[in-house]
C-alpha positions as a printed NumPy array, in Angstrom:
array([[-117.472,  -14.131,   54.096],
       [-116.558,  -16.   ,   50.915],
       [-115.942,  -12.726,   49.097],
       [-113.578,  -11.514,   51.822],
       [-111.611,  -14.75 ,   51.576],
       [-111.457,  -14.439,   47.787],
       [-110.182,  -10.829,   47.936],
       [-107.645,  -11.803,   50.608],
       [-106.434,  -14.715,   48.487],
       [-106.125,  -12.43 ,   45.457],
       [-104.15 ,   -9.861,   47.445],
       [-101.942,  -12.609,   48.891],
       [-101.261,  -14.02 ,   45.43 ],
       [-100.294,  -10.572,   44.103],
       [ -98.015,   -9.998,   47.085],
       [ -96.401,  -13.425,   46.69 ],
       [ -95.892,  -12.794,   42.953],
       [ -94.263,   -9.423,   43.655],
       [ -91.947,  -10.912,   46.3  ],
       [ -90.985,  -13.79 ,   44.013],
       [ -90.251,  -11.4  ,   41.142],
       [ -88.069,   -9.232,   43.375],
       [ -86.049,  -12.165,   44.723],
       [ -85.77 ,  -14.496,   41.716],
       [ -85.527,  -11.845,   38.953],
       [ -87.54 ,  -13.832,   36.418],
       [ -88.26 ,  -12.647,   32.905],
       [ -91.855,  -11.748,   33.851],
       [ -92.897,   -8.414,   35.295],
       [ -93.906,   -7.996,   38.885],
       [ -97.078,   -6.198,   39.881],
       [ -95.326,   -2.852,   40.434],
       [ -93.375,   -3.122,   37.156],
       [ -96.573,   -3.973,   35.313],
       [ -98.319,   -0.902,   36.755],
       [ -95.362,    1.311,   35.8  ],
       [ -95.391,   -0.065,   32.264],
       [ -99.132,    0.532,   31.949],
       [ -98.869,    4.068,   33.369],
       [ -96.568,    5.156,   30.538],
       [ -99.41 ,    5.165,   28.001],
       [-102.741,    7.03 ,   28.139],
       [-104.764,    3.869,   27.506],
       [-102.829,    2.093,   30.254],
       [-103.566,    4.938,   32.657],
       [-107.241,    4.666,   31.83 ],
       [-107.111,    0.917,   32.436],
       [-105.447,    1.448,   35.828],
       [-108.133,    3.963,   36.805],
       [-110.897,    1.536,   35.793],
       [-109.277,   -1.303,   37.774],
       [-108.783,    1.014,   40.768],
       [-112.453,    2.074,   40.631],
       [-113.635,   -1.536,   40.305],
       [-111.577,   -2.735,   43.265],
       [-112.499,    0.325,   45.329],
       [-116.183,   -0.17 ,   44.682],
       [-116.127,   -3.865,   45.516],
       [-113.905,   -3.606,   48.576],
       [-114.996,   -0.391,   50.246],
       [-118.313,    0.95 ,   49.052],
       [-120.098,   -2.317,   48.563],
       [-119.095,   -4.143,   51.741],
       [-118.835,   -1.336,   54.281],
       [-122.327,    0.142,   53.922],
       [-124.554,   -1.467,   56.546],
       [-127.61 ,   -3.088,   55.069]])
């Protein structure tokens, strides 16, 4: 239960950051702009794949398999 709340809070924070960056136009990158910047370089693509695999493992595989 605590893990689900933590992942939900993390997702909510990322969504709030993205919305704030779209509305206020600060000098910092939003989540989507950061992903686009990372995807331009091979090392960045590898990092995105590793993050995607980590999140996928912890959200789907680990918590949806009945014990």
